[in-house]
N, CA, C and O atoms as a Tinker XYZ file with bonds, in Angstrom:
   208  protein
     1  N      1.086000   -0.948000    0.003000    73     2
     2  CA     0.157000   -0.031000   -0.126000    64     1     3
     3  C      0.685000    1.172000   -0.101000    63     2     4     5
     4  O      1.416000    1.230000    0.888000    81     3
     5  N      0.690000    2.417000   -0.835000    73     3     6
     6  CA     1.362000    3.520000   -1.056000    64     5     7
     7  C      0.711000    4.624000   -1.182000    63     6     8     9
     8  O     -0.427000    4.551000   -1.647000    81     7
     9  N      1.102000    5.557000   -0.912000    73     7    10
    10  CA     0.332000    6.821000   -0.828000    64     9    11
    11  C     -0.528000    7.132000   -2.196000    63    10    12    13
    12  O     -1.551000    7.812000   -2.113000    81    11
    13  N     -0.168000    6.717000   -3.199000    73    11    14
    14  CA    -0.888000    6.826000   -4.418000    64    13    15
    15  C     -2.248000    6.110000   -4.555000    63    14    16    17
    16  O     -3.038000    6.251000   -5.489000    81    15
    17  N     -2.383000    5.377000   -3.553000    73    15    18
    18  CA    -3.409000    4.467000   -3.790000    64    17    19
    19  C     -5.128000    5.127000   -3.148000    63    18    20    21
    20  O     -5.350000    5.552000   -2.014000    81    19
    21  N     -6.005000    5.027000   -4.174000    73    19    22
    22  CA    -7.261000    5.460000   -3.540000    64    21    23
    23  C     -7.599000    5.000000   -2.284000    63    22    24    25
    24  O     -7.317000    3.916000   -1.776000    81    23
    25  N     -8.236000    5.932000   -1.826000    73    23    26
    26  CA    -8.544000    6.166000   -0.486000    64    25    27
    27  C     -9.775000    4.757000   -0.135000    63    26    28    29
    28  O     -9.615000    3.947000    0.778000    81    27
    29  N    -10.696000    4.758000   -0.891000    73    27    30
    30  CA   -11.140000    3.745000   -0.632000    64    29    31
    31  C    -11.046000    2.371000   -0.780000    63    30    32    33
    32  O    -11.715000    1.543000   -0.161000    81    31
    33  N     -9.993000    2.094000   -1.821000    73    31    34
    34  CA    -9.118000    0.921000   -1.881000    64    33    35
    35  C     -8.140000    0.529000   -0.734000    63    34    36    37
    36  O     -7.833000   -0.632000   -0.463000    81    35
    37  N     -7.702000    1.609000   -0.115000    73    35    38
    38  CA    -6.956000    1.541000    1.156000    64    37    39
    39  C     -7.581000    1.279000    2.260000    63    38    40    41
    40  O     -7.029000    0.644000    3.158000    81    39
    41  N     -8.988000    1.789000    2.365000    73    39    42
    42  CA    -9.996000    1.378000    3.716000    64    41    43
    43  C    -10.190000   -0.254000    3.198000    63    42    44    45
    44  O    -10.200000   -1.090000    4.102000    81    43
    45  N    -10.313000   -0.643000    2.073000    73    43    46
    46  CA   -10.717000   -2.122000    1.707000    64    45    47
    47  C     -9.305000   -2.900000    2.374000    63    46    48    49
    48  O     -9.510000   -3.800000    3.189000    81    47
    49  N     -8.013000   -2.574000    2.048000    73    47    50
    50  CA    -7.059000   -3.175000    2.483000    64    49    51
    51  C     -6.875000   -3.275000    4.037000    63    50    52    53
    52  O     -6.409000   -4.319000    4.495000    81    51
    53  N     -7.191000   -2.323000    4.804000    73    51    54
    54  CA    -7.120000   -2.125000    6.142000    64    53    55
    55  C     -8.239000   -3.151000    6.571000    63    54    56    57
    56  O     -7.864000   -4.143000    7.196000    81    55
    57  N     -9.416000   -3.017000    6.326000    73    55    58
    58  CA   -10.482000   -3.896000    6.810000    64    57    59
    59  C    -10.133000   -5.418000    6.417000    63    58    60    61
    60  O    -10.414000   -6.256000    7.274000    81    59
    61  N     -9.651000   -5.792000    5.421000    73    59    62
    62  CA    -9.338000   -7.033000    5.510000    64    61    63
    63  C     -8.079000   -7.388000    6.391000    63    62    64    65
    64  O     -7.995000   -8.501000    6.910000    81    63
    65  N     -7.210000   -6.533000    6.537000    73    63    66
    66  CA    -6.121000   -6.806000    7.781000    64    65    67
    67  C     -6.795000   -7.257000    9.258000    63    66    68    69
    68  O     -6.437000   -8.223000    9.933000    81    67
    69  N     -7.889000   -6.280000    9.583000    73    67    70
    70  CA    -8.194000   -6.068000   10.735000    64    69    71
    71  C     -9.564000   -7.025000   11.194000    63    70    72    73
    72  O    -10.106000   -7.046000   12.299000    81    71
    73  N     -9.897000   -7.744000   10.053000    73    71    74
    74  CA   -10.881000   -8.820000   10.064000    64    73    75
    75  C    -10.358000   -9.814000   10.461000    63    74    76    77
    76  O     -9.459000  -10.323000    9.792000    81    75
    77  N    -10.863000  -10.494000   11.924000    73    75    78
    78  CA   -10.084000  -11.956000   12.384000    64    77    79
    79  C    -10.601000  -13.037000   11.501000    63    78    80    81
    80  O     -9.934000  -14.064000   11.628000    81    79
    81  N    -11.412000  -13.116000   10.791000    73    79    82
    82  CA   -12.024000  -14.039000    9.553000    64    81    83
    83  C    -11.059000  -13.907000    8.342000    63    82    84    85
    84  O    -11.309000  -14.594000    7.352000    81    83
    85  N    -10.192000  -13.249000    8.335000    73    83    86
    86  CA    -9.803000  -13.101000    7.267000    64    85    87
    87  C     -8.331000  -13.732000    6.738000    63    86    88    89
    88  O     -7.499000  -13.688000    7.645000    81    87
    89  N     -7.890000  -14.222000    5.672000    73    87    90
    90  CA    -6.631000  -14.839000    5.628000    64    89    91
    91  C     -5.531000  -14.082000    5.516000    63    90    92    93
    92  O     -4.405000  -14.580000    5.561000    81    91
    93  N     -5.770000  -12.685000    5.345000    73    91    94
    94  CA    -4.541000  -11.961000    5.425000    64    93    95
    95  C     -3.763000  -11.616000    6.749000    63    94    96    97
    96  O     -4.122000  -11.187000    7.845000    81    95
    97  N     -2.567000  -11.972000    6.211000    73    95    98
    98  CA    -1.445000  -11.773000    7.571000    64    97    99
    99  C     -0.526000  -10.710000    7.776000    63    98   100   101
   100  O     -0.218000  -10.224000    8.865000    81    99
   101  N      0.038000  -10.267000    6.253000    73    99   102
   102  CA     0.891000   -9.263000    6.295000    64   101   103
   103  C      0.131000   -8.158000    5.333000    63   102   104   105
   104  O     -0.576000   -8.390000    4.352000    81   103
   105  N      0.465000   -6.977000    5.867000    73   103   106
   106  CA     0.264000   -5.753000    5.015000    64   105   107
   107  C      1.496000   -5.039000    4.896000    63   106   108   109
   108  O      2.100000   -4.771000    5.934000    81   107
   109  N      2.018000   -4.649000    3.661000    73   107   110
   110  CA     3.251000   -3.620000    3.534000    64   109   111
   111  C      2.598000   -2.696000    3.076000    63   110   112   113
   112  O      1.851000   -2.821000    2.106000    81   111
   113  N      2.790000   -1.603000    3.724000    73   111   114
   114  CA     2.698000   -0.256000    3.501000    64   113   115
   115  C      4.119000    0.536000    3.655000    63   114   116   117
   116  O      5.152000    0.263000    4.267000    81   115
   117  N      3.677000    1.759000    2.741000    73   115   118
   118  CA     5.093000    2.689000    2.859000    64   117   119
   119  C      4.628000    3.710000    4.250000    63   118   120   121
   120  O      3.559000    3.509000    4.826000    81   119
   121  N      5.434000    4.633000    4.609000    73   119   122
   122  CA     5.362000    5.362000    5.666000    64   121   123
   123  C      4.121000    6.708000    5.229000    63   122   124   125
   124  O      3.341000    7.436000    5.843000    81   123
   125  N      4.554000    6.459000    3.738000    73   123   126
   126  CA     3.326000    7.947000    3.418000    64   125   127
   127  C      1.957000    7.576000    3.738000    63   126   128   129
   128  O      1.163000    8.396000    4.201000    81   127
   129  N      1.603000    6.137000    3.460000    73   127   130
   130  CA     0.459000    5.760000    3.204000    64   129   131
   131  C     -0.179000    5.606000    4.820000    63   130   132   133
   132  O     -1.258000    6.044000    5.219000    81   131
   133  N      0.617000    5.016000    5.419000    73   131   134
   134  CA     0.381000    4.959000    7.130000    64   133   135
   135  C      0.395000    6.098000    7.948000    63   134   136   137
   136  O      0.100000    5.891000    9.126000    81   135
   137  N      0.702000    7.406000    7.575000    73   135   138
   138  CA     0.995000    8.698000    8.069000    64   137   139
   139  C     -0.104000    9.305000    8.462000    63   138   140   141
   140  O     -0.117000   10.321000    9.157000    81   139
   141  N     -1.357000    8.551000    7.919000    73   139   142
   142  CA    -2.355000    9.464000    7.813000    64   141   143
   143  C     -3.411000    8.838000    8.955000    63   142   144   145
   144  O     -4.614000    8.808000    8.695000    81   143
   145  N     -3.004000    8.443000    9.967000    73   143   146
   146  CA    -3.812000    8.056000   10.681000    64   145   147
   147  C     -5.022000    6.987000   10.740000    63   146   148   149
   148  O     -6.193000    7.093000   11.105000    81   147
   149  N     -4.131000    5.734000   10.146000    73   147   150
   150  CA    -4.721000    4.427000    9.984000    64   149   151
   151  C     -4.957000    3.722000   11.136000    63   150   152   153
   152  O     -4.166000    3.798000   12.076000    81   151
   153  N     -5.873000    3.094000   11.180000    73   151   154
   154  CA    -6.101000    1.870000   12.592000    64   153   155
   155  C     -5.660000    0.541000   12.195000    63   154   156   157
   156  O     -6.302000   -0.130000   11.386000    81   155
   157  N     -4.729000    0.196000   12.667000    73   155   158
   158  CA    -4.265000   -1.451000   12.645000    64   157   159
   159  C     -4.596000   -2.306000   13.485000    63   158   160   161
   160  O     -3.838000   -3.274000   13.540000    81   159
   161  N     -5.678000   -2.307000   14.341000    73   159   162
   162  CA    -6.151000   -2.880000   15.256000    64   161   163
   163  C     -5.947000   -4.661000   15.019000    63   162   164   165
   164  O     -6.076000   -5.481000   15.928000    81   163
   165  N     -5.658000   -4.943000   13.801000    73   163   166
   166  CA    -5.462000   -6.895000   13.667000    64   165   167
   167  C     -4.048000   -6.990000   13.321000    63   166   168   169
   168  O     -3.623000   -7.972000   12.713000    81   167
   169  N     -3.152000   -5.837000   13.743000    73   167   170
   170  CA    -1.521000   -6.129000   13.581000    64   169   171
   171  C     -1.029000   -6.537000   14.852000    63   170   172   173
   172  O     -1.256000   -5.772000   15.789000    81   171
   173  N     -0.282000   -7.788000   15.117000    73   171   174
   174  CA     0.221000   -7.896000   16.364000    64   173   175
   175  C      1.735000   -7.166000   16.106000    63   174   176   177
   176  O      2.450000   -7.146000   17.108000    81   175
   177  N      2.131000   -6.742000   15.238000    73   175   178
   178  CA     3.554000   -6.245000   15.029000    64   177   179
   179  C      3.523000   -5.315000   13.876000    63   178   180   181
   180  O      2.926000   -5.410000   12.804000    81   179
   181  N      4.441000   -4.233000   14.423000    73   179   182
   182  CA     4.464000   -3.389000   13.242000    64   181   183
   183  C      5.760000   -3.024000   13.020000    63   182   184   185
   184  O      6.324000   -2.504000   13.982000    81   183
   185  N      6.556000   -3.192000   11.735000    73   183   186
   186  CA     7.957000   -2.870000   11.697000    64   185   187
   187  C      7.964000   -1.504000   10.553000    63   186   188   189
   188  O      7.359000   -1.354000    9.491000    81   187
   189  N      8.682000   -0.843000   11.105000    73   187   190
   190  CA     8.615000    0.445000   10.110000    64   189   191
   191  C     10.365000    0.354000    9.528000    63   190   192   193
   192  O     11.420000    0.175000   10.137000    81   191
   193  N     10.074000    0.547000    8.237000    73   191   194
   194  CA    11.217000    0.996000    7.459000    64   193   195
   195  C     11.345000    1.545000    6.562000    63   194   196   197
   196  O     10.734000    1.160000    5.564000    81   195
   197  N     12.383000    2.953000    6.476000    73   195   198
   198  CA    12.360000    4.003000    6.224000    64   197   199
   199  C     13.378000    4.317000    5.378000    63   198   200   201
   200  O     14.412000    4.779000    5.860000    81   199
   201  N     13.235000    4.085000    3.736000    73   199   202
   202  CA    14.895000    3.912000    3.247000    64   201   203
   203  C     14.584000    5.471000    2.373000    63   202   204   205
   204  O     13.589000    5.995000    1.874000    81   203
   205  N     16.300000    5.900000    2.546000    73   203   206
   206  CA    16.087000    7.113000    1.574000    64   205   207
   207  C     16.409000    6.782000    0.349000    63   206   208
   208  O     16.309000    7.606000   -0.560000    81   207
């Protein structure tokens, strides 16, 4: 998921991660996409990787 992704599509991805019945286990997202106050309640771990 990156900052260029449509807001509706971004919300679909977040919902699929947060849904306990979903098979989604990993969400790769840029810091630009994640710096907009998203809620990843389904995540047990978050790894931030910022490459210049």
